[in-house]
Residue, then its C-alpha position, 0 to 999 in steps of 0.5 A: m569302074s572297079e575298085s582297086t585290089s587295096a580298096l579302103d572301106s567306109a569304116q576305115l575312112h571314117a575313122e581316119l576322118d575322125a582323127i583329123f576332123d577337128e582340124v577340118l572344122n578349124d579350116l572351114t571355121g577360117l573360111v566362114a570368117i571371110p565375108s566373100v560376097a562377089w557382088p559389086s556393093f561389097d568389098a572385092a577385097n574379101v573375095t581375093a582374101s577367100a581365094e588366097a585362104v582357099a589356095g593356102l589350104a591347097r598348098d598345105l596338101g603339097l599342091e601348087a595352087e594358082i589364083l586365076t581370073a578370066p574376063q566378063s562379058d564387059g571386059t573387066d576381070g571376074y572374081p578370083a578362082v583357085v585351081a590346082s592339079i594332081p596329074a593322073p597316073e597312066g591309064a587313069p581318069t582325071v576328076l574335076l572337083y568344083a565348089h565355090h568360095d563366094v557366098q550370098p550377102p548375110g542379110r539383116d543381122e537381126d534375122w541371125d541368131t548368131e554372127p553370120f560370119v563367125a562359125t558357131r557350132s551348136g550340137d550337130r550343126l555349124f552355123g554361118r554364112g558359107a558354112a554349107d553353101d559352099k565352103a563346106g564343099i571345098m573342104v569335102h574336096l580337099t579333105a578327101l584328097r587329104l584322106l587318100a594322100d598317095r593312095l589316090g589312084v586318079g588325077a584330080t583338078l580343083f576348081f574353086e570358083g569366086e563368083e557363083e552366087a553372082g551368077s558366074p559372069s566370067f565362067r564360060n570365058f574361064l572354061e575357054t581360057y583354061r580348057e586344057r588345065l580344066r579338061a577331065d573325065v569326070i566332073v564332081v560339082a559339090d553344090s547341091g544337097n541330100w534328100a534329108a539329114g541322114v539321107p544321101a542323094l545325087t542330084t540328077s535333074l536341075r531346072g533352068m532359069c531365066a530372069i525378065e525385067f520389064e516396065v508398064s507405063t499408062l501415063d507420061h507423068a504421075v498425077h493426084s489419085g483424087m483428081y483422076g482416080g477411077v478414070v485413069p488407069d494407073a501403072m500399079l493397076a495395070m501391073t497387078k492385072v498382068l502379074a495375076s494372069l501368070h497363074d491360073e486359080n490354083g497357082s500353076v503357071a498359066v503361060s503357054g509355051l513353057h515346057s513341063e514334065h510330070g514323071t518323078d520316081i520319088d515324092y515329097d511328103e507334104a508334111t516334110l515339105r511344109a516343115d522344110s519350107g516354113v510354109l504357114d499351116s493356113t497357106t494352101l500349096i499351089g500347082a497340080g501334080t505330085l509335089a516333086s513334080r511341081l518342084w522339079a519338073q514343072p515351070a515356076i514364076t516368081v515376082i522378085g522385084l517390084d519398084i513402087p513407093d514404100v508405104a512409109v513414104s507413099s503419097n496420094t498419087l497415081q504412078s505413071s510407070l512401074r518396073a518388075k522383075l520375074s524369075i522363071r524356073l524351067a523344066p528340063g527339056d525347055t531352054p531360056a531363049s524359048a522361055v523368055r520368048a513365051v513369057e514376053e508373048h504372054l505379057r504383051a497379050n495380057l496387057p490391060f487398058g492399052a498400057q505400054l510394055s518395055i522389056g528390059e534385061t533378061e538372063g538365063g541358064s539351061p536345065w539339066q538331066a543326068d543320064e542315070s545309066d552312066p556307070v559313073v553315076q551308079t559308082a557315085r550312088q554306091a559311094l554315097t550309100d556306103a559312106w552314109g550307111t543308108e541307101s541313096v536316092t537320086m533327086g531333082i532340085g527346084g533350083s538351078i546351076p546354069f554353068i552346068a550347060d557350060l561345062l557340057e558344051v566345053f567338055p562334052g564327053a565328061s560325066i557330071l555328078v552333082t553332090g552336096v552336103e546341105d539338107p533341107d534345114a541348112r537354109a542356105h541363102s537365108a539367115n541362120e545357114s548351117l551345116y549338118l556335121p554328120d553329113f559333112k563327114a559322110a560326104i567327104v568319105a563318099e568322095a574318097l570312096l568315089l575317087q578310089r573307085l574311079a581308079p583302074t584296077r591294079 
């Protein structure tokens, strides 16, 4: 992975980027304005409009961009993705540049300090839904290609997905359908973050995930709490006891059979973690081991849904049945199928009062661990260091990118790089999502350096 003799340096690329950055920001602003939420309860036309806007930006670079779909498991078409390619010169690798143009729902307007779909600049931050996750990733790819232009020494394929925030339901079929068009030697997934604002990172481990819906029943119908309370166990009592069994007294996961790792090369400062997460000063952190191992290398279980009456409409009733949904994060080395079995067995073993358990829908995505000895990884780290002017680090992410496993299965020989523009205060998925513009610039320059350094020596 050597540089060509005409290699550009970071300072030159930063200067060239500064000259066009207002245009880049204007293009990103236009993308943020499209509420491209790929969920059934939102207007799918907005996702199509987003794909068309992204394809238009690729065509502005002279690329023949196509808007493509593939079937989901139920046979219906998935949401539209954008694909465009630049052929590789003889003997040069092809790099697949991935990002997604769909976004999370905005949530409640009152939680935002700005309009969620109006990109609003305040100092060094650009606020708006998708400003960081992941329309900035699209602009990193497009702008890196724009900077290099005819100095690009590798092949490049753009793949901008339209349903990542909805779980990528057609992703595997998309890879299979367009396998030859997407085939690459290196895959850059621009959908992660950095260690801190101003400190670049390459993500080298991701926790997997699975989700389980289940129902607990103790009665065949709801009854008066005064008439039968104190004798008849209601579903809420049974549910709270079984949910409480998922963790021990210090908050560590208490489900046997879930894999756990403990070694990490970098650790969180507790004050930084508290500031980044917004945990209250009075709240004690949970789990055991280093903070980084708890976040990246150990399992986590969160109750993300519970079907119970709202307080405002509650009545004096013993509930007959209750549904819950768990989100389980898996350490590298585990599998979704194994984790689902372990959690199901735990639920059954800890049901109180002879309650009945019904398992509903499950879903899952595998964890991932990069090979840090891969020369492509070393090239990427150096590009990050040069672009930021600060030594890059490798880090794990507590979240998941389940489709990484699909990429590895379909393209087993490819090197995968997980990069991103987010920082701990980007608040992706939350209100007041924002992009830190200095890191956005550095990410563009880093990718341009990486692409050039992946080209063979001339």
